[in-house]
N, C-alpha and C positions, 0 to 999 in steps of 0.2 A: 293499660301499663303492661309491659311484656314481663316474662318470666325472668327470675334472677339467674336462671341457669340457661344461658343463650348457647346454641350450638356454635355461635361464632366465637365464643370465648372458651368453651369446655370441649376438649378433643373427645373424651369419653365420659358419658353421664348415664345414670340409671334412668330407664323409662319403664316403670313397673318392674317386671322380672328381667327385663332385657338391659344389656349394656349396649348403648348406641355410640359407635365409633364414627365421628362425623368425617374424619379424614378418609377412612376407608370405605365409608357409606355402607356400613354393615351393622347388624344387630346380633347379639349373641346372649343366650341364657345359660351358657355353661355346658350345654349338650348340643344345641344346634347353633349354627351360624348361618345367617341369611344376608345375602347381598341385596340391597334396595335398588330398585329401578329409579332413574332420575326423577320422575314424577312423584314416586312414593317418597323418596328422599326429601324433596322440597316440601311435600305436604307435611311429613312428620316434624321437620324443622319448624315450619310455621305454627303447627300445633303446640310445640314445645315452647317457642318464644311467647306464645299467648295462651299458656295453659291455665291461667286464672280467670278466663272469661269465655263466653259463647262467641264463635267465630261465624259470621254470616256467609252465606253462599257467594254473595257479591264480593266479599273480601277475598275468598278463594279465586274467584274469576280474575280479580284484578292483580293479586299478588302471586298466585301459582301459575295460572295460564297466561296472565298478563295480556288479556284481551278485553274487549268491551262486552262480548257476549260468548258464552259457552253453553252447549247444550246440557240440560239437566241430566241426561243419561250419562254423560262423560263424568260429571261430578259424583253421581251416585256410584258409577263403576269404580272410580278412583278411591272413594271412601270404602267401598266394599273390599277392594283389594288390600287397602291399608289395614283394615280390621282383620282380614284373613292372615296377613303377613305377621301381625302382632299376636296371634293366637297360637298357643302351644300347650303342652301338658302342664307347664309351670305358670302359664299365663292364660288360663281358660275363660276368664271372665270378659265383661264388656270393657273395651278399650277406648272406642270413640263413641260418645253419646250423641244421639240425635235429640235436638230440642224442637219440637213441633213448631213450624212456621218461623223459627228463629235462626237455627243454624246448627253448629256442631261444637263439642268440646272434648278436650282430652280427659279421659275418665280414669286414668292411672297416674300414680305419683311420678314426679320427676325430681331427682336429687343428684348431687355430685357423686362421682365414683369414689369409693374409699380406696386408700392407697394400698390395696391388697392385690397382688398379682393373680392372674388367672392361669391355673396350670392344668385344668381338666382337658381331656381330649374332646374335640368337637367334630361334628359332622357338618360339612359345608353344604348349604342348599342354595343352588342357583336359581333364583326366581324366574329366570328366563327359560328354564327348561322344565317341560311339562311334568315329567314322571320321576324326579329326583327323590320325591318322598317315598316312592316304592322301594327303595334300595337301602333303607336304614338297617344297620346291623341289629340283630335280634337274638334272644335266647331260645331255648328250646322246650319251655314249659307248655304242655298241652292245655287246651282250653275246652270246657264244655260250656257253651254259651247259655244253656238253659239253666245252669246252676249258679250263675253270677247273680249278685244282689240287684234288685230292681230299684229304680229311683225315678221320680217324676218331679222335675223342677222347672220353674219358668225360664224363659229366655232371659239372658243370653248364655244359658248353659253352664254357668259357673259351677253351681252345686252339682249339676249332672257330671261334669268332667271330673270333679273331686270324687263323687261317689263311684265313678267308674274307673278310678285310677288302677286298682288291682286288675280288673279285667283288661284295661288297655295294655298293662304290662304283659299279661298272659298272652293276649291275642296279637296286639299290634307290634309287640317288640319280639315277635318270633320271625324267623327267616322261613317264608313259605317256599316250599320246594316246587318252584315253577317249572313244569316240564311240558313237553309237547304231547302229541297224540299217540306217540309210540307206546304200546301196551304189550303185555305178555298175552298169551293165548286167552282170549276172553271166554268166561263161562256163558252158556247159552241159557236163555230164559224163554220158555215156551209160553206164549200169551194167547188168550182167547178174547175176541172182540165182542162188545155189546154196544149197539146204537142207543145212545141216550137222548139224542135230539135229531129229528129230521123234519124239515118243513120245506116246501117248495121255495127254494131260494138259497141265499148265500149266508153261511154262518161264519162270522169272523169276530175279531177282538175278543178273544177268550180271556177272562180274568177270574182267577180263584181268590176267595178270601183267605185270611191269614191261616186258619185252621183247616182249610181244604175241605169244608163241608158244603160250600155253596159255589157254584160257577155262574157268572154273568157272561152273556154274549150279546152280540148284535146280529139280527137277521135282516138281510136285505132282500126284499121282493118288490112288490108294488110301492112299498114304503120301507122305512127303517123301524125296527122294533127292538126293544131291550127285553131280554128274558133273564130270569134266574132260575137254575135247576138246583133242587135240593138233592145232593149227591147221596144222601142216605136213602131217601124214598124214590129218587129218579123222577119226582114230580116237577113239572115246569109251572112258572108263575110269570105272567105278562106284567111288565113294569110300566112301560110307556112307549110311545112311538112318535114319529116325525123325523126331522133332520137332527139325529142324535148320534152321539158317540161316547163311549165309555172312558172313564178316567182312572178310577181306582176305588179301593175299599177303605173304610175306617178300620182301625186296628182290631176292634172287637167283632168285625163282620156284620154289625147291625145296620150300617149305612153304606149305600152304593152311590158313588159320585159319577155324574155325566154331564155332558154339555148339551143344550138344546138350542137350536139355531133357527133363524127366520126363514132360511131357504136352503136348498140342498147344496149350494156352493160353500156352505159352512162359514159364511160371513154373518156378523152381527149375532154373536153366540153368547148365551149366559150359562153360568154354572148352577147345577141343581143337585140335590141329594134326595135319595129314595130310602125309606125305612119301612118297617113292618112288612118285609119282603115276602115271606112265606105265608101269605094270606091273600084274600080277595079284596082287601082294603088297604092297598099300598099308599103310604103317605109320601107326597111330593112337596118339596119346598126349595126356594132359592138358597144357594150358598152365599153368604155375605162377606166372605174373607176378602180383605183389601187386596191381597196379592193377585186375585183372579178377577177382580171387577172389570179391569181394563184390558185384560188379555186372556186368551183361552189356552191353557196348558194342555200338552198331550197327555200327561199323566198327572194325577192328583191323589195323594193318600194322606191320611191323618194317623199319626202315632202319638197318643197321649195328647198333649197341648202343642204339638208341632205339626205343621202341614209341610209335605215335601212334594214339589212339583217339577215336572220336566217341561221346559219351554224351548222352542226353536228360535232361530234368528240370533244366536249367540255370535258375537263379533260381526254382526250385520249379515250373516249367511243364513238363508232360509232353511237349508238342510242341516245346520249344525245345532244340536241341542245341549243344554246344560241343566243341571239340577239346582234347585233353590229350596231354602228352608225358611218358614215363617213361624213365629211365635203367635199362637192364636189368641193369647191374652194381651200382648203389647202391640201386635201388629208389625213388629220389626222383622225385616226380611234380609237375608243374606244369600248370595250365590255360594254354593258349597263344592262345586266341581268346575274344573277348567279343562275341558276336553281339547284334544289336538284338532287343529283346523283341517288336517288332511283326511279326517274321517267324518262320520256323521254325528259323533258325539255320544252322550250318555243315556242309558235306558234303565229305568228301575226294574230289577228282577224280583226282589223280595225284601223282606225286613226280618230282623230278629228281635226277640224280646228278652229282657232281663239279662244283660242291659240292652237297651234299644240300639240297633244298628241298621243301616241301609246297605243293601248290597246291589250293585249296578254293573252293567256291561258297558264297556267303552269300545266303540268301533273305531279302529284305525285301518288305513290301507294295508291289507295283507294279513291282518290278524285282529282278534277280538280279546279284550282283556276283562277279567272279572275282578272288581274291587269291593272292599268293604270299608265302611267309615262310620264315625259318629254322626249323629244327626245335624251337627254343625259343620261337617266337612273335615273336622280334625282327625288325626290318627288314621289318615288314609293309607290302606295297605293292599298291595296287589296280591291276589290269591293265586291266579293262574291265567294262562293265555290259551286261546284256541285259534285254529285256522278257519273257524266257522262261527256264525252267530247262533247263540243259544235262544235268545228272545224270551225265554221263560225258564224260571228255576224255582225250586221250593226247598224248604228246610225240612229234612227228615229227622225228627226227634229221636227215633229209636237208634239210629247209627250216628247222631250228631254230625251230620253231613249236609252240605249243599248239593242238591241233585238236579241234573238237567239232561236233556236228550240230544244226541248228535243224529240229526236227520240224514246226514251223509252216509254215516257207517252204520246207522241203526243200532245205536248202543246207548245205554243209560250210563251217563258219566257222573262223577261225584268228586267233591273235595271234602276231606275230613278235617274237622276242627280239633279232633284229638291229636292227629299226627301232623297237621298242618301241611298235607300233601294230597296229590291226586290219588283217589281210589282206582281200583282195577275196573276197567270198562266191562259192562255186561251186554252181551249180544242179546238184543230184544227187538226182532222185526216187527214193524207195523206197517200199515199202508203209507203211501207217500203223503206226508203231513204238511199242512199249511202252518199249523201251530201244534206244539207238543209240549204238555205238562206232565212231567212225572210226579205222581202223588207220593211215591217213595221208590225204593229200588225194585219193586215187583209190580208196578202198575203205571200205566202211561195213558193220559187223556189227550185226545187229538181232535183237531178239525181237519177233515180230509182236504187234500191239496186244492188250492184255488188258482194257482198260477202255473203257466207254462212258458218256457223260453221259446220265442218264435223269431223269424227273420223275414225280411222283405227287401226287395229291390226296387227303388224308385228311379224312373227314368226322367232325368232332368228336363230333356227336350219335350217329350210328349206328355209329361206330367202323369204318367200312368204307374200304378203300384202293382207289383206282383208279389204274392206272398209264398214263402217257401214252407209249406206245411207237409210234413212227412209223418207217417204213422209211427208211434212209439219213439219218436225222437224229439229232443228238446234243443231246438237250434240256437246257436249263440255265436258271436264273434265272426259274423258273415262278412265275406269279401266278394265283390263282383270282379271275376276274372275275365280275361279276353275271350272272345268267341262265345259269349253268353254262358260260360261256365261259372260255377259258384262254389266257393269254399264255405264250409260251416263246421262248427264243432257241435257235437251232441253232448250236452252238459247235463248229466244226472247227479245233481248236487255236486259232489267233488270227484266223480268219475268222468273223465273226458275222453271221447272219441273224435276223430277227425274225418270228415267226409268231403268228397269232391262230387258235385252234380255236373255230369257231362253227357250231353245229348239225352237228357231226361233219365240217365242211369245214375245210380248212386254207388260210388266207389269208396270203400273203406281204406283210408290212407293213414290210419293210426300208427302202423309200423314205421312209416316214413317220418312222422313228426314226433310221436311219443306222447304217452298218456299224461306225463307231468308238464307238458309244454302248452303254452297259450299263444295263439296268433293275436297280436295286439295292434298291428297296423300293416298298411301296404302303401306303396308309392302310387303316383297319380295314374299310371297305366296298368297297375296291378301286376306288373312283371316281377316285382320283388315284394316279399313279405318280411315282416319283422316278428319274431317269436321270443317268448321269455320262459325259461325253465325255472320254476321257483325253488326246486330241490337243490339246485347248484348255482342259482343266480346268474345263469348264462343267458345273455341277449344274443340272438342270432339274426343274421341277414340270410333269407332263403331265396332260392330260385323258384319262382311260382310255377315254372313248367314241369319240374320234377321234385320239387320241394327238398332239394340238396342244399347243404350249407355252404354259403359264399364266404362268410366271416363270422367271427363271434367275439364277444367281450364278456368279461365277468364284472358284474356291478355290485357295489357295496350295499345292496338293498334289493327290494322287491319293486317290480314295475308292471304297470297295467297300461300305460300311455306312451305312445311314440308317434312321430310324424317323419316321413321320409321325403326328401327333395334332392334330386341329383345324387351327389356323392356324400350327402350329410344325413345323419339320423339325429333328430332331436328326441330325447327321452327324459321322461319324468320318473324318477325313482324315489322310494321311501326308504331312508337309511334305517337299518335295523336297530342301531344303537339308540336313536332318539325319536324314531317315527316321524322325522321331519322331511317333507318333499324337497327334492333337489332337482335341478335341471342340467343336463349335459349335452354337448354336442359331439357326436362321434363322426370320424371321417372314414368312409369305406375304402378309400384309395391310399390311406396312410395310417399311421399309428397315432395320429394327433387326437387328443381328447381335451375338450374345453369345458370347464365347469362353471356355470353361470352363478353370479352372486344374487340373482333375483330371489327375494324371500317368499317362500311358500308358493311355487307355481301349481296351478290346479288343472289347467288345460292349455293345449298348444295347437297351433296350426301355421303353416308356412304362409308368409305374405308374399314373398318372391323367392328367387334362388338363394339369397343370402340372409334375409330378414325373417324373423319368427315373431308371430303374434302370441302373446302370453297372457292368459287369464290368471291373475294371481289373487291373493287374499285381500288386496287393497281395492280402492274404489275405481281405479282406472285400468285400462288395458295397456300393456306395455309392448314396445317393439324392440326386439333383441337383434343386434347385428352380430351374426354368427362369426364373422371374421375378426372383428375387433373386440368381441365379448363386452360390448357397451350397450345399454339400453335407454330408451326415452319413452315419454308417454305418447301413446297413440291417440291422436284426436279422432273422436268417434261422435256419431249423432247420439242425442239423448236417449233414443230407443235402445240402443245397445248398452248404455249404462243402466237403464231400467231393467234390462234383461239379465244383467250380470249376476245377481244373487241366484237366479234360477237356472243357471247353465248347468246341464248335465255333461255335455261333451261338445267338442267343436272339431272341424276339419276343414280342409280347403282343397280345391284343385287349382289350376292355373288362372282361373277367372274369378272365382267367387270364394267368399268365407261362408261357411254354413254353421249355424249355432242351433243346438238342440236343447229344449227344455224337456219337461216330462212327456208332453204330447204334441209339441210343435216344433217345426224346423224353420229357421229364418235364413235367408240368403242376403249377402251383401256384396256388391260389385267392388273387387279390390282396386279397380282403377280409380275410384274416387271416395269410396267409403262415406256415402252419404245417404242413400236410400236403403232402408231396411224392409225387405219384402217377406211376406209369409209364404214359404215355399210349399209347405204342405202341413196338414193337421192330421194327427193320428185318429183312428176310430176310437169310440168310447171303450174304456177298459183295456186300451193298449198304451204301454208306457215304455218310452225310449230308454235304453241303457247304453247304447254306443252307436256312432255313425262313422263311416269311412267313405270318402269321396274319390271316385276315379274321374276320368275326363267328362263322362256324360251320365254317370249313374251314382246314386247314393245307396250304399248297403247299410241297412238299418237293423240292428239287433233290438229286440223289444221283449217286454213281458206282457202276456195276455192273461187277464183275470177271468175265471170261469164263473158260471152263475149258479151252479148247484153243488152243494156238498152237505156233509153231515158232521155230527160230533159223535165220537166213538170212545169208549172206555175199554182199554186193554188191561186185563188182569191175569195173574199166573194160573195156568190150568191146574185144576185139582187132580190129585192122583186117581187113576181109575180104580 
C-alpha cells in the first residue's frame, strides 16, 4: 500500500528536514535549495509513494527505468546520488536504507507541509554543476582544526555531523580567499640535503604516515620492494616484495596498506596490510573490507571506523578518479566526490584530526583545486587553486596550515586555517623532484626526479623512429616542420622556451613566440601553427616560416587542444567559470565563430575538410559537420570503442586517423574506417602525452621514466 502523502496530490511536502516541491522539482531545507535531476526526482517520488515498505531493485527497474534489465551499477549510482542530494547539515543521517538482499526503503519521515510560509533566504544549488558548493557565503571566524572536539561515531555519520556542527560553522562557512600564485617577495630558506635512502633502482610512491614519523616507498629494480623508513633514526625496514604498490596508512600509523598482484601487469590483485613495521618481524595479512574485495583502489586510508578510497573508472573513464567512503562496521559505502570529467579527478592529499576531515586535490584542465570535506563528502569547501599539481601535502600543527611544495617555482606554499587564506610563499630550492613532501615550513622530503619530457618523429612510410634528445632540455609539444626541421618547447616545469632544430642546429626562438605561449597544433603540411597564451586567453594562428601571427582570437577559457584543416580551426577550451569543456570552430578567412553543442568533448581530429571526429564523454564517437553545426554518431569498429576509455590524444592527416593510448598508436583508414592497425608501440617506460600528424610524419611528445634516483631530506641550515 502506498503512502498517504503522494507527490501526485501534494505540491509541497516534508521529506525529513527537506521541503519537496513536486512542481518545481526542488528540495529546500530553508538554507539550501537543490534542483533534482529527472532520474532523482522520479526515484524520490517512488520512495515517498511507498515509504511504508521495502522497495526491491526489480521494482526500481520496472517503474523508474521502465526496462526489463538495468545494470546493477546504474541502480547503485542513482541511490548513491539521491543519498548525497538528501544530505545536509540539517539532514546529516541516513536517508535511504539498504536492506541486504531485499532492497531499499525511505529512512526519513514524510508528512504534509504546515501552512507556514518560508521566508528565509536560500542558496540555490544546481545539481548539474560540479562546483556550486564551493561558493557558499561564509562568515570570517578563524578555525584551529586541532582544537575542535573529537567524535567517533558509526556510519552513516549522523552523530558525527552533529558533533562537528560548530567546527562546520567555523571552517566550512568561511569564505576562503582563493587566490593565484601571485606573491610578494618570497623569503629565502637555505636548505641542506641528506640522503636517507639510496638503492640501485627507482624510488617512487612516497607515502608519509599522519604524524610524519614514518615514510613508506616502493623500490623498483629486479623486483618491487616496499620499505619503511623511521624518520627519527633514518633506519630502513623491508616490508615485502613482488608485484606490489602502496595505497595508504591507518590513522594511527601502525598499519600500512598495499596491493599484491599475481603478475607485473597488476591484474588479479588483492589488498594487504602490514603492521609491526619497525621490526624484523613484520606482520602481513589480507584486508577483508568489502569495498576493495572486487576492485583495487589507487589509494586506501583508514580514519577511525571509516575507510576512504580513491578509485578510477568514474563515469566509465579509466583516467578519472573519485573518492569513496565505507563504514568499516556496517560495510555501507558511498561516493563522496564528483570530479569534473575534463580532468583526471580527485587525489587524497592528507587528513585532519579532531574533527576528522579529508583534504584532496582535484585536477581540472588548466588548474588544480584543493578541497576539504567531511568523511561523508558533506560540507565540501574549496580552499585554494593552483596552476600546478601538488600531489603531496601535510598538516603543519605549529602554524595550523596545510603545506605543500611548488616544484615549478621551488617554493613552500601553505594555506592557513586561522585566516582561511594563502600564506606567503617561501623560496626553498631543492633538486628537480619527482615527489616533494614538506614536513613543515622548514623542511622538504623528496625523491629525485624520475621523468623527462622527450620527443620523437615517426616516419609513417618507413616506420622509423628518430628521437630528439638534447642535453639539458626537456622536449615537449614537438611538431615536424617542412625540410626536416623540427619545432619543440623546452619545458622545465612551468618555464617554457621555444626551439627550432634546423640543419642539426638548435635556434632559440622564445622571443618570437613568448614564454607564456604554448604551441598546441599544426596543420597537415605544418606550414601553420596554432598557439595559446594562458595569461590572456589568446589563441593565435602562426606562420611556421617565421612564427609571425596571422590572426588571433580571445577564448573564454584555457585551451590545450586544437586541429587545423584548410581555413578552419577546431579548438577545445575549458571555460573558466565552470571548468566544462566546449568545442568551437573558428574561421581564419572570416570572423565567423561556431560553438558546438556537443557535451564535454575530450579529443578531436578532422575527418575531411568539413567534418570533425569528436571523442566525447559518451560511449560513441561523434561526427560534427562544421558548416551546419550538426552532429551524428560515427559508426566505428568494435576495436575503436574498446580503445575509447584509454585515449590520450588523437590526430589525423588527409588519409588516416591516429589514436594514441599511453604507449601505443593505432591508425585507421579514413576512407572506410574498418580496420584498426597498430602503427607503433613505444619503448618500455615511454608514455605518450601528445601527437601531431603531418602528411607523412607523426610528431610524438612523451615522458621518459628514469631508472635511478634517491630519497633526500632537505632541512634548514643551522647558523654557523
